FIRO-112707 format. One record per residue (C-alpha): x, y, z; residue in one letter. Coordinates in steps of 0.1 Angstrom, whole numbers, padded with zeros to 4 digits, always signed. Each point is the difference from the previous one (the first is absolute). Example, Ala and Ser with C-alpha at 12.3 -4.5 7.8 and 13.67 -1.06 7.14 Angstrom:
REM residues 2
+0123-0045+0078A +0014+0034-0007S 
REM end
This chain:
REM residues 165
+0482-0063-0515M +0001-0032-0022S -0009-0031+0020L +0009-0037-0010T -0028-0024-0014R +0008-0023+0030K -0002+0032+0022R -0038+0008-0014K -0012-0035-0006K +0009+0004+0041E -0020+0033+0007L -0028-0014-0019R +0000-0027+0019R +0006+0017+0034L -0031+0021-0012Q -0025-0031-0003N +0009-0012+0033D -0009+0035+0017A -0031+0002-0021T -0010-0038+0006E +0009+0010+0038L -0019+0032+0002W -0034-0021-0015E +0004-0029+0028S +0006+0033+0028Q -0035+0014-0017Q -0020-0037+0005V +0014-0002+0035L -0013+0033+0009V -0030-0011-0012G -0004-0032+0021H +0013+0021+0031A -0030+0026-0008A -0023-0030+0000D +0015-0018+0031V -0003+0039+0017A -0037+0006-0014R -0011-0037+0017E +0020+0009+0033A -0017+0033+0003G -0032-0015-0006R +0002-0029+0019Q +0010+0026+0028L -0034+0017+0001G -0015-0036+0001N +0021-0003+0030V -0010+0033+0014G -0033+0001-0004R -0003-0045+0014E +0026+0003+0026Q +0007+0036+0009V -0032+0021+0000L -0017-0029+0024P +0025-0003+0024V +0004+0046+0000V -0043+0001-0001Q +0003-0027+0030D +0025+0021+0019T -0016+0033-0006Y -0037-0009+0014N +0020-0018+0031R +0028+0025+0006R -0004+0031-0016V -0044+0006-0002A -0004-0010+0039P +0023+0028+0012T -0016+0027-0021V -0035-0012+0012D +0009+0003+0033R +0018+0036-0007G -0035+0010-0017I -0017-0014+0030K +0028+0021+0025I -0007+0031-0021G -0034-0001+0005R -0003-0010+0030Q +0029+0030+0012V -0027+0022-0021M -0033-0016+0015D +0011+0001+0038D +0028+0032+0002K +0004+0026-0032V -0044+0001-0002V -0005+0007+0040P +0028+0021+0000I -0008+0015-0030V -0037+0008+0006G +0011+0011+0035G +0024+0027-0011V -0018+0013-0033V -0029+0003+0028G +0017+0022+0027T +0013+0020-0031A -0035+0008-0011L -0010+0011+0034S +0026+0019+0004A -0003+0017-0034W -0040+0005+0009D +0010+0019+0028I +0028+0022-0016A -0024+0008-0024N -0026+0010+0026A +0022+0021+0019K +0017+0016-0027R -0036+0010-0015Q -0011+0008+0035G -0025-0025+0005L -0004-0022+0029S +0007-0034-0008F -0042-0010+0003S -0006+0021-0032H +0003-0013-0034Q +0017+0019-0027P -0028+0014-0025A +0024-0014-0034A +0033-0013+0006P +0024+0007-0028V +0024-0033-0010K +0036+0011-0003N +0014-0029-0008G -0004-0041+0001P -0025-0013+0018G +0001-0023+0031L -0009-0030-0030G +0035+0004-0023S +0017+0003+0039V -0012-0031+0010I +0004-0016-0029A +0039+0011-0007V +0003-0011+0034I -0012-0029-0007L +0017-0008-0036G +0036+0006+0022V -0013-0025+0023A -0011-0028-0028A +0039+0011-0018A +0016-0010+0029A -0022-0029+0009G +0015-0013-0036V +0034+0010+0006L +0000-0019+0026Y -0011-0035-0011A +0026+0006-0027A +0023+0008+0025W -0009-0037+0014Q -0002-0017-0034A +0035+0009-0012L +0021-0001+0033R +0025-0022+0006T -0017-0035-0009D +0033-0007-0023D -0017-0037+0001E -0028+0010-0019L +0025+0015-0031W +0024-0026-0003V +0001-0038-0003A +0013-0022+0024D +0014-0025-0025D +0020+0006-0030P -0021-0003-0037L +0013-0031-0014S -0010-0012-0037A -0031-0021-0002P -0001-0036-0005D -0014-0004-0040A 
REM end
């Protein structure tokens, strides 16, 4: 296909205009990248200077006391309820175990067997497992107290607005 000189000239001018537009768009994209980079830097500064102190203050005033209260309640439950109950249960179980061993060996309870044979976990292991389970329950209770339906801890009351320059 043969193009006229006029058509070729128009096509060259169109190609030059497209190239010029492409170059100006590249400059514009470069400026947009610079603006986005600066906006990211400013956002980081605002986060460090404005948001982080508010979050830390809210955490220290609302979340930390709740967690501390939960831990204190967990310790109190451990000390006042779990340890005495476990001690009583373990003591009763050991007494029953001793009596059963004495009867099985045909001895009265007042006689001690010569050398008892250990067949499983000892008393310390049993107590450690029970106390570990109770401690885990206390930690879970503290976490539940901290994360329950206190919606105002997690959502800002007023909408965010642009900072004054």
